[in-house]
C-alpha positions as a Python dict, from the first residue, in 0.01 Angstrom:
ca = {
    (1, 'M'): (0, 0, 0),
    (2, 'K'): (228, 326, -111),
    (3, 'R'): (-96, 543, -117),
    (4, 'V'): (-175, 431, 233),
    (5, 'I'): (174, 501, 335),
    (6, 'I'): (161, 865, 145),
    (7, 'F'): (-160, 946, 309),
    (8, 'V'): (-29, 859, 658),
    (9, 'L'): (298, 1079, 599),
    (10, 'Y'): (75, 1357, 455),
    (11, 'M'): (-143, 1341, 792),
    (12, 'I'): (174, 1339, 1018),
    (13, 'M'): (310, 1644, 837),
    (14, 'V'): (-29, 1825, 881),
    (15, 'L'): (-41, 1735, 1220),
    (16, 'L'): (323, 1869, 1275),
    (17, 'I'): (236, 2184, 1117),
    (18, 'S'): (-76, 2225, 1309),
    (19, 'T'): (85, 2196, 1646),
    (20, 'S'): (386, 2402, 1539),
    (21, 'C'): (124, 2691, 1486),
    (22, 'N'): (-34, 2618, 1810),
    (23, 'L'): (307, 2650, 1984),
    (24, 'N'): (432, 2956, 1814),
    (25, 'P'): (92, 3171, 1729),
    (26, 'A'): (106, 3459, 1496),
    (27, 'N'): (-21, 3678, 1751),
    (28, 'K'): (279, 3750, 1976),
    (29, 'D'): (142, 4020, 2161),
    (30, 'Q'): (-92, 3825, 2386),
    (31, 'F'): (-37, 4002, 2711),
    (32, 'D'): (141, 4298, 2875),
    (33, 'L'): (392, 4346, 3144),
    (34, 'R'): (201, 4405, 3514),
    (35, 'D'): (-110, 4218, 3355),
    (36, 'T'): (-264, 3930, 3556),
    (37, 'V'): (-216, 3638, 3289),
    (38, 'T'): (-378, 3290, 3316),
    (39, 'V'): (-182, 3004, 3151),
    (40, 'S'): (-258, 2647, 3098),
    (41, 'V'): (0, 2327, 3087),
    (42, 'G'): (174, 2324, 2761),
    (43, 'E'): (77, 2683, 2675),
    (44, 'K'): (313, 2935, 2539),
    (45, 'L'): (202, 3305, 2558),
    (46, 'Y'): (409, 3598, 2411),
    (47, 'E'): (456, 3928, 2584),
    (48, 'N'): (633, 4041, 2249),
    (49, 'E'): (785, 3862, 1965),
    (50, 'N'): (1120, 3824, 2167),
    (51, 'L'): (975, 3727, 2511),
    (52, 'W'): (735, 3435, 2585),
    (53, 'V'): (635, 3235, 2891),
    (54, 'R'): (545, 2837, 2893),
    (55, 'L'): (385, 2647, 3174),
    (56, 'D'): (563, 2317, 3136),
    (57, 'K'): (429, 2104, 3378),
    (58, 'I'): (275, 2082, 3765),
    (59, 'T'): (477, 1832, 3962),
    (60, 'E'): (309, 1843, 4280),
    (61, 'D'): (-42, 1952, 4441),
    (62, 'S'): (-49, 1896, 4811),
    (63, 'R'): (-318, 2153, 4873),
    (64, 'C'): (-562, 2075, 5144),
    (65, 'P'): (-926, 2059, 4995),
    (66, 'E'): (-1170, 2351, 5050),
    (67, 'D'): (-1406, 2129, 5255),
    (68, 'L'): (-1124, 1988, 5500),
    (69, 'Q'): (-921, 2142, 5784),
    (70, 'C'): (-553, 2041, 5736),
    (71, 'Y'): (-265, 2057, 5948),
    (72, 'M'): (-71, 2198, 5674),
    (73, 'P'): (-197, 2403, 5369),
    (74, 'G'): (21, 2207, 5123),
    (75, 'R'): (145, 2363, 4808),
    (76, 'V'): (145, 2343, 4415),
    (77, 'A'): (492, 2313, 4247),
    (78, 'G'): (550, 2335, 3879),
    (79, 'Q'): (791, 2465, 3605),
    (80, 'F'): (787, 2727, 3355),
    (81, 'T'): (1016, 2778, 3060),
    (82, 'V'): (1075, 3164, 2970),
    (83, 'G'): (1254, 3264, 2631),
    (84, 'G'): (1389, 3577, 2527),
    (85, 'W'): (1623, 3727, 2247),
    (86, 'G'): (1734, 3361, 2185),
    (87, 'S'): (1821, 3227, 2538),
    (88, 'L'): (1621, 2981, 2741),
    (89, 'E'): (1577, 2949, 3116),
    (90, 'I'): (1392, 2685, 3365),
    (91, 'L'): (1182, 2846, 3616),
    (92, 'K'): (1079, 2594, 3896),
    (93, 'F'): (838, 2738, 4131),
    (94, 'A'): (609, 2639, 4474),
    (95, 'T'): (336, 2834, 4596),
    (96, 'D'): (447, 2805, 4961),
    (97, 'T'): (806, 2981, 4913),
    (98, 'L'): (899, 3019, 4559),
    (99, 'N'): (631, 3210, 4426),
    (100, 'S'): (838, 3521, 4272),
    (101, 'L'): (1090, 3406, 4007),
    (102, 'M'): (1360, 3621, 3880),
    (103, 'F'): (1540, 3570, 3539),
    (104, 'T'): (1741, 3794, 3293),
    (105, 'V'): (1764, 3768, 2932),
    (106, 'P'): (2025, 3947, 2713),
    (107, 'G'): (1798, 4162, 2518),
    (108, 'E'): (1842, 4517, 2410),
    (109, 'S'): (1946, 4708, 2735),
    (110, 'D'): (2163, 4984, 2848),
    (111, 'F'): (2324, 4769, 3094),
    (112, 'P'): (2560, 4490, 3037),
    (113, 'D'): (2373, 4264, 3238),
    (114, 'G'): (2084, 4226, 3019),
    (115, 'S'): (1723, 4292, 3097),
    (116, 'T'): (1591, 4136, 3434),
    (117, 'Y'): (1216, 4013, 3477),
    (118, 'I'): (1031, 3897, 3777),
    (119, 'L'): (754, 3600, 3719),
    (120, 'T'): (524, 3630, 4020),
    (121, 'I'): (263, 3312, 4085),
    (122, 'I'): (-83, 3502, 4213),
    (123, 'D'): (-290, 3173, 4213),
    (124, 'V'): (-339, 2818, 4086),
    (125, 'S'): (-695, 2699, 4001),
    (126, 'P'): (-890, 2480, 4038),
    (127, 'E'): (-897, 2412, 4408),
    (128, 'R'): (-828, 2059, 4486),
    (129, 'P'): (-1160, 1891, 4518),
    (130, 'D'): (-1042, 1605, 4756),
    (131, 'L'): (-762, 1386, 4883),
    (132, 'E'): (-843, 1098, 4668),
    (133, 'N'): (-902, 1265, 4316),
    (134, 'S'): (-619, 1448, 4119),
    (135, 'I'): (-696, 1717, 3892),
    (136, 'P'): (-634, 1636, 3530),
    (137, 'R'): (-323, 1781, 3397),
    (138, 'G'): (-518, 1973, 3136),
    (139, 'D'): (-731, 2155, 3384),
    (140, 'Y'): (-478, 2349, 3581),
    (141, 'R'): (-442, 2695, 3509),
    (142, 'V'): (-175, 2923, 3683),
    (143, 'H'): (-223, 3284, 3720),
    (144, 'F'): (100, 3502, 3723),
    (145, 'V'): (244, 3861, 3660),
    (146, 'L'): (541, 3945, 3478),
    (147, 'E'): (719, 4265, 3543),
    (148, 'E'): (1048, 4444, 3472),
    (149, 'G'): (1299, 4401, 3749),
    (150, 'I'): (1599, 4610, 3795),
    (151, 'V'): (1955, 4586, 3906),
    (152, 'V'): (2100, 4792, 4227),
    (153, 'Y'): (2456, 4844, 4170),
    (154, 'K'): (2750, 4830, 4403),
    (155, 'P'): (2588, 4882, 4756),
    (156, 'N'): (2846, 4863, 5029),
    (157, 'I'): (2760, 4740, 5376),
    (158, 'Y'): (2948, 4912, 5658),
    (159, 'L'): (2978, 4702, 5980),
    (160, 'Y'): (3113, 4873, 6311),
    (161, 'P'): (3069, 4664, 6614),
    (162, 'K'): (3168, 4834, 6947),
    (163, 'M'): (3439, 4532, 6982),
    (164, 'I'): (3593, 4265, 6771),
    (165, 'S'): (3277, 4042, 6698),
    (166, 'K'): (3189, 3732, 6479),
    (167, 'M'): (2890, 3737, 6301),
    (168, 'D'): (2672, 3613, 6003),
    (169, 'V'): (2518, 3848, 5735),
    (170, 'S'): (2277, 3737, 5475),
    (171, 'F'): (1956, 3860, 5257),
    (172, 'T'): (1591, 3804, 5244),
    (173, 'F'): (1408, 3898, 4925),
    (174, 'P'): (1033, 3914, 5024),
    (175, 'Q'): (921, 4006, 4698),
    (176, 'G'): (1165, 3825, 4471),
    (177, 'G'): (1524, 3881, 4382),
    (178, 'N'): (1891, 3753, 4418),
    (179, 'V'): (2223, 3835, 4455),
    (180, 'T'): (2407, 3866, 4117),
    (181, 'V'): (2761, 3989, 4218),
    (182, 'S'): (2936, 3999, 4548),
    (183, 'N'): (3281, 4038, 4716),
    (184, 'P'): (3374, 3852, 4945),
    (185, 'S'): (3148, 3580, 4777),
    (186, 'Y'): (2789, 3558, 4921),
    (187, 'P'): (2677, 3360, 5101),
    (188, 'E'): (2956, 3119, 5204),
    (189, 'E'): (3203, 3420, 5274),
    (190, 'W'): (2951, 3637, 5464),
    (191, 'Q'): (2909, 3359, 5738),
    (192, 'N'): (3105, 3399, 6040),
    (193, 'I'): (3288, 3700, 5960),
    (194, 'K'): (3521, 3858, 6183),
    (195, 'V'): (3480, 4241, 6213),
    (196, 'N'): (3668, 4491, 6455),
    (197, 'S'): (3548, 4838, 6562),
    (198, 'S'): (3701, 5040, 6276),
    (199, 'G'): (3487, 4817, 6033),
    (200, 'K'): (3767, 4579, 5886),
    (201, 'I'): (3642, 4271, 5783),
    (202, 'D'): (3837, 3943, 5831),
    (203, 'G'): (4148, 4170, 5824),
    (204, 'Q'): (4111, 4247, 5442),
    (205, 'H'): (3758, 4416, 5354),
    (206, 'D'): (3656, 4761, 5449),
    (207, 'F'): (3301, 4680, 5361),
    (208, 'L'): (3070, 4390, 5219),
    (209, 'F'): (3004, 4446, 4826),
    (210, 'Y'): (2710, 4310, 4648),
    (211, 'E'): (2489, 4381, 4346),
    (212, 'A'): (2131, 4242, 4330),
    (213, 'A'): (1823, 4196, 4067),
    (214, 'L'): (1518, 4329, 4218),
    (215, 'P'): (1161, 4412, 4151),
    (216, 'D'): (1077, 4786, 4069),
    (217, 'K'): (906, 4872, 4411),
    (218, 'W'): (1054, 5203, 4461),
    (219, 'Q'): (926, 5566, 4523),
    (220, 'Y'): (921, 5800, 4252),
    (221, 'E'): (723, 6108, 4398),
    (222, 'E'): (992, 6280, 4609),
    (223, 'G'): (1356, 6365, 4501),
    (224, 'W'): (1602, 6611, 4381),
    (225, 'A'): (1709, 6746, 4034),
    (226, 'V'): (2063, 6794, 4018),
    (227, 'K'): (2285, 6942, 3746),
    (228, 'Q'): (2567, 6711, 3630),
    (229, 'A'): (2832, 6951, 3705),
    (230, 'G'): (2677, 6966, 4079),
    (231, 'L'): (2658, 6623, 4141),
    (232, 'K'): (2971, 6600, 4361),
    (233, 'T'): (2855, 6877, 4608),
    (234, 'F'): (2504, 6757, 4610),
    (235, 'F'): (2618, 6406, 4706),
    (236, 'E'): (2875, 6513, 4968),
    (237, 'D'): (2607, 6713, 5157),
    (238, 'N'): (2296, 6481, 5101),
    (239, 'L'): (2514, 6167, 5218),
    (240, 'K'): (2647, 6370, 5550),
    (241, 'A'): (2288, 6497, 5617),
    (242, 'Y'): (2168, 6132, 5609),
    (243, 'G'): (2418, 6038, 5840),
    (244, 'F'): (2708, 5873, 5649),
    (245, 'N'): (3057, 5959, 5747),
    (246, 'N'): (3372, 6096, 5548),
    (247, 'R'): (3501, 5758, 5423),
    (248, 'E'): (3153, 5619, 5337),
    (249, 'I'): (3112, 5939, 5137),
    (250, 'I'): (3430, 5943, 4978),
    (251, 'D'): (3375, 5587, 4878),
    (252, 'F'): (3040, 5687, 4695),
    (253, 'T'): (3163, 5989, 4520),
    (254, 'D'): (3497, 5824, 4384),
    (255, 'Y'): (3309, 5561, 4246),
    (256, 'W'): (2975, 5702, 4096),
    (257, 'I'): (3064, 6057, 3996),
    (258, 'P'): (3292, 5937, 3716),
    (259, 'R'): (3009, 5712, 3610),
    (260, 'L'): (2733, 5975, 3588),
    (261, 'K'): (2842, 6197, 3282),
    (262, 'N'): (2599, 6129, 3019),
    (263, 'S'): (2293, 6346, 3096),
    (264, 'P'): (2300, 6728, 3170),
    (265, 'Y'): (2049, 6686, 3454),
    (266, 'Y'): (1970, 6374, 3686),
    (267, 'A'): (1647, 6305, 3885),
    (268, 'I'): (1742, 6145, 4227),
    (269, 'Y'): (1489, 5957, 4422),
    (270, 'P'): (1610, 5832, 4777),
    (271, 'Q'): (1487, 5520, 4902),
    (272, 'H'): (1540, 5513, 5281),
    (273, 'T'): (1585, 5207, 5543),
    (274, 'V'): (1204, 5132, 5580),
    (275, 'K'): (1145, 5116, 5211),
    (276, 'I'): (1453, 4907, 5109),
    (277, 'D'): (1369, 4658, 5411),
    (278, 'E'): (1027, 4589, 5210),
    (279, 'V'): (1256, 4457, 4921),
    (280, 'V'): (1582, 4360, 5057),
    (281, 'E'): (1581, 4241, 5420),
    (282, 'L'): (1943, 4259, 5597),
    (283, 'N'): (1978, 3999, 5847),
    (284, 'I'): (2255, 4021, 6085),
    (285, 'S'): (2324, 3756, 6350),
    (286, 'K'): (2467, 3998, 6591),
    (287, 'N'): (2195, 4264, 6609),
    (288, 'P'): (2295, 4634, 6545),
    (289, 'K'): (2161, 4919, 6749),
    (290, 'S'): (2171, 5164, 6459),
    (291, 'I'): (2096, 5076, 6092),
    (292, 'L'): (2127, 5344, 5812),
    (293, 'R'): (2042, 5221, 5440),
    (294, 'L'): (1992, 5446, 5138),
    (295, 'F'): (1985, 5362, 4778),
    (296, 'Y'): (1964, 5641, 4528),
    (297, 'V'): (1752, 5573, 4206),
    (298, 'I'): (1910, 5793, 3938),
    (299, 'K'): (1742, 5879, 3588),
    (300, 'D'): (1862, 6088, 3308),
    (301, 'I'): (1656, 6388, 3235),
    (302, 'P'): (1727, 6670, 2977),
    (303, 'E'): (1624, 6959, 3179),
    (304, 'F'): (1553, 7085, 3538),
    (305, 'E'): (1211, 6936, 3681),
    (306, 'D'): (1057, 7058, 4005),
    (307, 'M'): (967, 6787, 4232),
    (308, 'P'): (838, 6744, 4569),
    (309, 'I'): (1177, 6741, 4819),
    (310, 'P'): (1194, 6455, 5055),
    (311, 'M'): (1249, 6508, 5433),
    (312, 'I'): (1547, 6360, 5553),
    (313, 'P'): (1506, 6171, 5903),
    (314, 'E'): (1758, 6203, 6182),
    (315, 'F'): (2025, 5921, 6231),
    (316, 'E'): (2258, 5894, 6534),
    (317, 'R'): (2529, 5626, 6551),
    (318, 'K'): (2475, 5424, 6871),
    (319, 'G'): (2636, 5086, 6982),
    (320, 'F'): (2682, 4871, 6702),
    (321, 'T'): (2604, 5059, 6368),
    (322, 'V'): (2554, 4944, 6010),
    (323, 'T'): (2532, 5168, 5698),
    (324, 'E'): (2474, 5089, 5354),
    (325, 'W'): (2456, 5293, 5031),
    (326, 'G'): (2367, 5177, 4655),
    (327, 'V'): (2241, 5319, 4325),
    (328, 'I'): (1967, 5212, 4092),
    (329, 'L'): (2016, 5359, 3737),
    (330, 'K'): (1674, 5399, 3547),
}
C-alpha cells in the first residue's frame, strides 16, 4: 500500500513539474512587439522575460454563423492576464467595443508612470459553425497585436464661447487609450460645466487639464531640430504661428521650458488637429466653430538634424473657439 501511495505522489509531482514548465517555458522571447500573435485559451506567451500575455478564458460567443443572416453580428468576449516586472493586470475584451486594451507595467522607464502598452484584438477563430453547437474551449484562438503606448503630458483645453454657456466635454479613443490624470476630475466634473466668454470654467478653472495613455500613431516625418537655449523663443513663435494667444503661449512656456533641460538639441514633431482627432476625439456638446489642437512630440537628440519643415495651416478664431496644446516626450 505504501508503494502505491509513493508512486501516486511521485506521478503528481511529475505532473505538477510538467505543468509548471508549460506555463513558464524556457523560451521567453516568443514574439515581438507589433507582431500579429496567436494564442489559445490557457496559453502564456512571453515578449521578453519580464512581459507576458495569457488568454484566460472566452466568456461569450454570440457571433452570427457564416451561413446565416443575422440582425446583429454578435461578438466574442473574454479575458487576458498580462504580467510585467512583478505586476499583474486583468484585461477584459469584447470584439464589438473593447478590442484595444491599455495597460501599464512598472518596468524600467524614463517616466514615473511606468511603461504603457496596448493590446489590440485582430480576430478570433474559428468562425462559429451554427447556433446550436458551441466551439470547444480548447479550439479558440485569439489573434492580437501588442505595441508600446505613450503618454501625452499636460494637455490644456481652453474654451471660449461667445456668451456664458453650459456644456459637456468628453473624449473618445478610437484606437485605444484612457485618461490617467485630470483637473477637474474627468469625466464627472467635465459634465454640465459653466464657461464664460473669457474662458473661465465654473468660476475657478482657466482650462481643462488631463493626461492620457495613447497608442503611438503620430507622425515623425516633419518637424524642427531646436537647440536647448533657443526653445523658449521657438515655442513662442511657433505657437503664435499656429494661432494660440498670449495667455496660452505663456502657460505652455512657463510649464515646459524648465522641464526641457537634459539635451543639447530637441527634435520637435507637431501633431495638428486632424492627426490628433484620429487618436483622441474631443466631444463638446455645444458645437465649436473653430478648433485648434496641437501636440508636440519632443525627442532628445545629441546634435542638430536636418528634417523636412512642416507647413503651418492658417487658423482663424471665429465664434465659439476651442484650443488645446500638449506634449509627448520620447
